[in-house]
N, C-alpha and C positions, 0 to 999 in steps of 0.2 A: 546827476541827469545821468542816465545811461550814455556810453558812447557809440557813435555813428560806426560801424563799421560796414564793408565791403562783402556781401555774401560771396562766399568760392563757388565756383562754376558748378559744381555736382549739385548745390541747393538750389541755385539759380534755376538748373534745368529740372529738379523735380517741380519746381514752382510752376514752371511754364508747361510742364507735362501735365500739370494740376490742372489748367486752364482749357487744353487740347483734349487730353485725353481722360475722358470720365470714365470709361467702359469699354466692354471689348468691342460695341457697336461704333464706338466713336474713332478707334482703331480703323476697324475695317472700311468705315466711312471715307476718312482719309486716304487710305491706300486704295482703295476703287476709285477716287478723285484725280488720283496719281497716274492710273493707269487711262484712264479715259483722257488725260490731258496729253499723255504720252500717244495718242494718236490709235491706241488698240482695236480691235474691231471684237475682238474675242476674249472674253475674261474670264477666270474659274475664280469662286472664293469658297474654301474650305475652312469651317472650324470644326473643333472639338471641345467639349467640357465646356458647352456655352461661350465657347471664346477664349476663356481662361489659360486652358492649354497649351491649345494651339490654332492660328489663323495663319492662312497660307492663300496670298492672292496671285493670280499667275496672269498675266497678258503676254499678246504679242505686238506689243508697241513698240517705240523706237530704240527702248533699249539704252545704257549709260555708255559713254567711254569710260577704259579703265580710271584715269587719273579723276573723272569728277563722281566718283562713286564714294569716296572719303566723305569729300566736300559736301554732298547730296545728305549728309547727315549732322553737319553743322546747321546752328542756328541761323535764319535768316538768310540762308541758302537756299536760292531758286535759279530756275530758267525760265521763269514764266513772267518778270516783272527787270527791269533795269534802271528805271529812274520813275521820279515822283509823277511826272506824267502819264505814267502807265495805269497810275492807280484813279483815274479818270474815266477810263474807259477799261474794264479788264475782261476778257473773255474768255478766262481759264477759269475752271473752280478751285484750282488753287494758286496761290500765289504771296502766301508771306514768308514761305521755307521754313515753318515750324512745326509741322507734321512728323517727316523722320525724325527730326531730333529730338521732339518731346516723347514720341512712341520709344526711341531707343534709350529714352534715359531710365525707362520702368519697364525693360522685357529685355529679351533675347532675341538676338534678330540674325537671321542668315538671309543673303539676299544673293540669289544669281541673277548676270545680266549679260545680253550682249545687242551691238547693234549689226545691223543688218548689211552691212559692209565689213564685218570684222569677221574673221574665221574661228575666234577663240572668244568666250565671254569671261566674266570675273566674278570670283566667291570673294563675298566681304560677310565676317562675321564679328558681330558687335555685341557685347554685354554689358547694360548699365550703361550705355553711352559710349563707349570705349570699345575701339579696334582690336580683336583679339587675333585676328587671320585675316588676309589678305593674298589671294592667289589666281592665277589661271585658272579657267574651267571649261570644261565643254558643255554646252547649256543651247539650246533653241534660242531664239531672234525672239526680242522682248525682255522682260520680266520678273522672276516670281521673290518675292518677299515673304519669309516665314517668320511670325512672330509668338515665340513661346515665354510660358511660365510671366505672364503677364502681370505689373506691382509686385514681381519678387523681392524687390529690397525695398517696398514700400508697406509694410504689412496692415500699415494703419488702413490703408486705402481698401483694403481688401474686406477687412469686414463692415465697409456699404456694398460690396457686391450681395446681389442676389442668387439667386438658385440656378444652377447651369439650364435649367428651362427657361427661366427667366430671362436669363441673358441672352441664351441662344433665340429667343423669340425675339427680341431687342433688336439683335443683330439682320435678323431674316426679315422684319422691318425695314430696316435701314437698306438693306440690299434690293430690297423689290421697288421703294422708292426711286433708289438711283436705276436700276434696270427699267420702271416707266420712265423715268426723264428721256431715256436716249433708245428709242424703239432699232436705230442704225446698229446697236452693238449688242450680240448675242453674249449675254451673261448666264452662267452657270452657277447656282448655287449647291454646295453638299454640306448636309451637317452631318458632324458622325457617321460617316460613308453613305450617307443615303441622300440620293439628290431631290431638292426640294424644288426648286423650278431650273427652265432652262430657255430664256426667249430666243425667237429663233433670229434674231436682229437683221432681218429684212425692210425695218424701216417704215411700216405700218403700222399706225395707232392699234388699230381694230387688233392686229394680231401679239401685239405685247399684253393690251388688255386681257383678253382670253387667254393668252398664256399664263400669266400673274394672278389675275382675278376670278377668273375661271366664268364658265358660259351664262351662270346666273345672274350674276352681275352686271355681265356686258349685254345679257338681252334686255337689262332694265335699261340701258344708256337710251338718250338719243342725241343725235349730232350736233352742236353748238359751234358758231364761226361770227367772226364779226374783227372788221379791220379798215382802218384809215391809213391815211399817211403817217401817222407816227406809231402805232402800234396794231399788232394784229393777236388775236385769239382765236384758237382750235381746238377740238377736244370734243368731251361728251359731259352731258350734266346727266342725271338719273329724271326718269318719267316722274312725277310726284308721286301716283301709285307704290314704287320702288322706293320712297322715301325711308332712313333708318332711324335706330333710336341712339344714335350717336354719330358724332364726325370721325368715327374712324378712316372712313371712305372719300376722303375730301384731298385731293392730289392738287396742287400746283406748282406748275413750272416756268419761271422765268428765265427766259435763255440758257433753258436746258439746266437750269440748278433749281433745286427742290427746295421751295422756301413754307415757311409758315409765315402767315400775314392776318390777321384780323381785319386788316382792310377788304381782302379778295373774298374772305368768309364772308364778310357781310353784304360785299357785294355779290355772292352767289344767293345767299339765304335771301338777302331782301327781295327778289324776283319770285320769291315762292312764298310770301309774306300773308297773300291771301290764299292759300291754295293749303299749306299745310299746317295741322294743328299744331299746336303746342308739344314740344320735346321730340317734335319728330323732324331729322336733319336730310336734305339734299345730298348726295354724292356728286363726285365729278373727278377727272381727268381733264385737267386743262393745261394748255400748252401758250406760254405767252411771248409774243418776242417784241424785243423793242430796240431801238438803238443802245448801243453800253453805255453812251454817257448819261441815259436818263435813268441807271439806278446805281444806287453805293451799295457795295458789298461788303464793304469792308469796315462793318458795324456790329459784329458780334464773332468771336474766337471760332466759333463750331459755323459759322459762315450760312447761319438758318434761315437769317431772319435780314429782309434787306432796306432801304429806303428809297423811296420813288419821288423825282425830284416832280414830279405832276401827282398825287393820288387820284385827281378828280381821272387824269386820264386812264389809270388803269382801273380804278373802280368801274368808270363808267364800260372798258373794254369787256369785264366780266359779267359785270350788268347786263348789259344789252346782247350782249352773245348769248347769255341763258334765258331772257325774254324772249330771243326770236327763236331759240331750242321749243320753249315750250308754248307757243304760240302756233308755230308749226305741227307740233305734235296735236294740238288742240284742232287743228282744222285738218287734220288725217283722221280725226275721231278719238283722241287722245279726251286730258281733262278740260274741255273745253268749257263748261258750265262752270268750274271754278275758276276759269282763267277769267270772265267774262266780268268776274267781281273785281278783279285786278286793275287798280287803276293805273297802273303802270301806261304809257304809250306801246302797241303793240305792232312790231315791224310787220311786213307783207312775208308771207313767206319764202318770197323769190328776192329776196333785198335784205343786207346785211343791216346791224344799225349802226348808226354814226354818232358820235359822240356831239357834234353841232346842235344837231335836229332836237333834242331833247332836254328839258332838264331833270339835271342828276340827282338821287337822291341822295349823293353823298354832298349836293348845297342847300338842302333840307336837314335845316338841321336836325283686473275688474275688479276685483274684491274694494268697490268703494262701499257709497253707501246701497242700503237694502234695494233690491231689483223692485220692489213696490213703485208704482208710479201712481198709488193714492194721494191726496193732499187731506191737509184736515177736515176738509168738507164732508168727506165720507169717513173719517174718523174720530173717534171720541178722543180728548185730549190726554187722557192717559196714555192711550194706544200711539196718538201722534207722537208724542214726545219720547216714548218707548222704543220706537222705529227709527224715527229721524234725529236723535238725539237735540233737536231743535223746536222748544216750545212755541206756539202760535202767538201773534201779538194779543194784545189787551184788545177786545171788543170785536175780535174776527166773527164770522158768521159760521153755526157746526150743520154739519149736515138735517140737525132736526130744527134748524132755524132757530136756537139758541144763542147769544151769542157768549164768545170764551171771556172771562172775568177773573180776577185773583182777589186773592180777600185783602185788605187795605193795607195789611202789616205787610204783603208782600210786593217788593216792587215790580215792575213792567219787566221781560227779559232783555237782557243786552244780547244783540246778535252779532257776533264778528268773524262773519264768513269771509273769503277771500272777494266777496263782489255785494257788498252789502246791498247794490242798487237792485240784484235781482233774487235777493232771497224772497223766497216763497212768505213773506211777512203777513201776507192777504193771499186768499184763493186766486189760483190761475186756471184756465181753461184752454184747452187745447183745442181749436179752431179747425184743423186741419194744415193741408200744405198746399203751397200754390208755385207754379210753374215748376212743380216736381223739382223745387231747390230749397225754401224755405218753409220751415214750419211759422206757422199763425199763434199766436199765445196773446190772450187777453187777458189782462191784469189790471184792477184797480181802472184807472181812467188812462188807458194805454192799449198798443196794439205791439207786440215784439214780434221781429220775425226773425228767426234762427237759420243761421245758413247749416244746412243738413250736414254737409258733406264736410266741412271745417270742424263741425263737432264732432262728428265718425274720426274725421281724423285726428285730433286731439285725444280722444280716448285711445285709439291705435300709440299713438306716438308714446301716452304715457306707460302703455300696460307694456311695449319692447323696452322701456328704460326700467322698469321695477325688476327689482334684484332675480324674483321668484317667475320670471317672464319665461316659459316652456312652450315652442310654438307646435303647432298641432301642423304637421305637414301632409300634403296630397301626393300620395305617388302616383306617378305618370305612366300609362301603360303604353304610350307611343313618346319617346323622349323627346322635348324640344332641342331644335339644334339652333344655336344662337350665332351668328358669325359677327364677331364683335370686332376682329382684326386682329393683326398679330400680338401688338404690344397690350391691346385690352385682354386677350384671352388669356396672356401670360399675366395680369393682374390679378384677375379673377380666380386664376389655380393659384396661383401664392396667397389668393385669400380665401381659400376652400373651406376653414376650421371656421372663419368667422361666420360664411354665408349659411355653413350647416349650423350653427346657432340661430340662424335667424329663419331656417326652413327652408335652405335652397340644399339642394344638393347636386354638384356638378362633376364632371370628369370631362377630360380632353377629348376633343372629337376632331382632330388634325390642328395644322399650326395656328388658323386665327377664327377655331370654331371650339365651344363647349356645348355638351350635353348636357340637359338638366333633366333631372331623372324624378326629384322632388321638388315640390313648391309649397309655399306657406297658403293652407286654406284657403286663406283670405283673397288671396290674389288670383285673377283670371289669369286661365293661360293664355288668352291672347297678349295678355300685358305682359309675359314674362321674357321677350327679350329687351323690351323698352326699359322695365324694371332695371334687369341686369345692367342694361346698359348705365342708366342713371346713377347706379352704386358706383358701378366701374370708375364713372368723372367723379366721384366723392372720395375714393379709393387713392385716385391719384392727386388730391390735394395734397399741395406742400404748404407748409408755413404757418400749418395749424396745428392745436393740442390734438392729441391722440383720442380723447373725450366729445370735443366738437364734431371732429370727424365722425363717428359714428353717429352723436347726435343727426349729423345730415342725412347717414344712412338711412337711421331711423325714420325721419321726415320722411324720405321716399319711399318707404315700404309704406308708411304710413296714409300715404297719399295716395297709394293705388289700392291698398286694401280698402278704403273710406269709400262710403257709397258715390256712387257717379252721380253729379248732379242732372237733371233732368231723367232721373231713374223715378218712379213713385215709390212709395213704402207705405206700409201697411201701419195701420192707428198703434198698436205696440211697438214699433220700431221708432215710430214719434213720439212718443210717449215717456220710451227710455231716454233718448237725445234730448229732451226736453229736460226733463228732471236735473239732469249732468248740470244743464245750463240754468236751470232755475234755483238749484241750491247752490248754485258759486263754484261748484267744484272744477270746473274747466270756464272758461271766460276767453281765451284768445287762442287761437288755431296754432301750429306747431312753430307758424312765420310771423308770427306778432299780430295776424288781422284779427280781428274782434269778431265775437259770433254771433252779437245780436245789434239790432238796428230796436231802437226804440222810438215809435210814433205816437206822442201824448196825443188825448183828446181836445185839448188847449190848440196845437198846432193845426190838428186836421180842421178844429173847428174854425180858425181862421184863414186857412186855404179855402174854405169850402163858402168864405162869407156870412159865417154865423155869428160873429161878433164882431 
């Protein structure tokens, strides 16, 4: 049995660093939060080489006393918490005392700091967590922390880092979120000596949204607000007409902390559930304030997830603030017709929603077979067998009225396709289509309803998976600009080669956008952004095999390329789709849904009272 030993301090520090410091963006987040907690009103973030080579965060906060500088880099050393009772009501962004120690363990750090009352500051240099120099220094009030050569002593971590572009975009996304969380702080972000954005710090939500998200996004927002004695919500949600193909612009802040919450996401999206089509998502910038003892922020090392004492209060706060904003927009000439179908109660435009007044939704619970569409009714036996490699059944009627028969010594053929129940062992007749969605086929004593979209989707999916698939791309005279968000844009650019194999050609167009110059011929131009947004979500999936991830991408493209439900089809198109199904070549859509519903004459007779 292996002997149990206590790890030395260096190994323990490296393990701790792995929990906190995942990538350069993690470092920037922790340093930015420290600057905010120090009371800074102006913060500058600078990076080079995606943050792997160089990160510098400068603030005008309270600074540190000389005697505290070394202690700050020890594990579990903090000025923000003194006893266990403090965990019940945490009002700072940082509190564990792990960030600086974790960052120092895997990098080289220079720190300059000075308090307002001190004439001189302190310079501290560390390498792999060890102090190598400490000396007095002239420096401005506040603190500057410079992190160099991240993961220099843990080369195994380096192979998991992405390109400088991707890491830089991740840093940019972190800075943007934190800057959005604090309209009262002026935050400037410089990447590779170029200023990316600079917020005014005038405490106005409008100002910080405009400076970070731009005029276009800001103009698509409507004001949202709700408050009671427990919780207040204020900020902006998007107009229904400004919905996007991804959730990249949903921002929730609780007591000044940027968080990820499926609960709040659901609260927002449920307010739009009868307004937005599937695959379209609202955007928001919402600030939620509540008592410090109503949330538990000590549930995740990176502090991006929190627990609520009452899920219902927070759900309702976001949900009804959003409904109020949509109702007001409708009354002012917005999406009123859509809102009329919304079963949720609507607030007066002059009155905020209160949680006690309504029931919360939280309480409710191709080279396949030949392209010919002829059946053996119009072909002779030999011709039919030659084309389809499948002989007709014994006794079937031919076009001249004679029946197919085999010599007594020849047994009737055995049919073994994938779906024997749909094999055209007898003639079938395409009657037409109904509801611009279903192909109606009559065969024997039954009527079959074939889902056009699902069948076409399956054909595209199988083609995409084929070894010889070569997409036909359409060149766009005017590139489609897709605003995906910083991280999503970086993800797509990292996968540009894969996208090219699928018929998309993209290039960078600013930090959070990509320009699309070629798209697959089957994809509608208007579907470009939504298709790429959905592909991006598939690319970001973790914990699944690459083959499954590719299949998920193929499903997205196949769905977008397939015939849209509600669009009428020409007879030849119906015939081709029906043939694939009737010969058992395709039986289910890529998502597993059946392609055919069979209504027998016997069932119909029973329902009509004929038997």
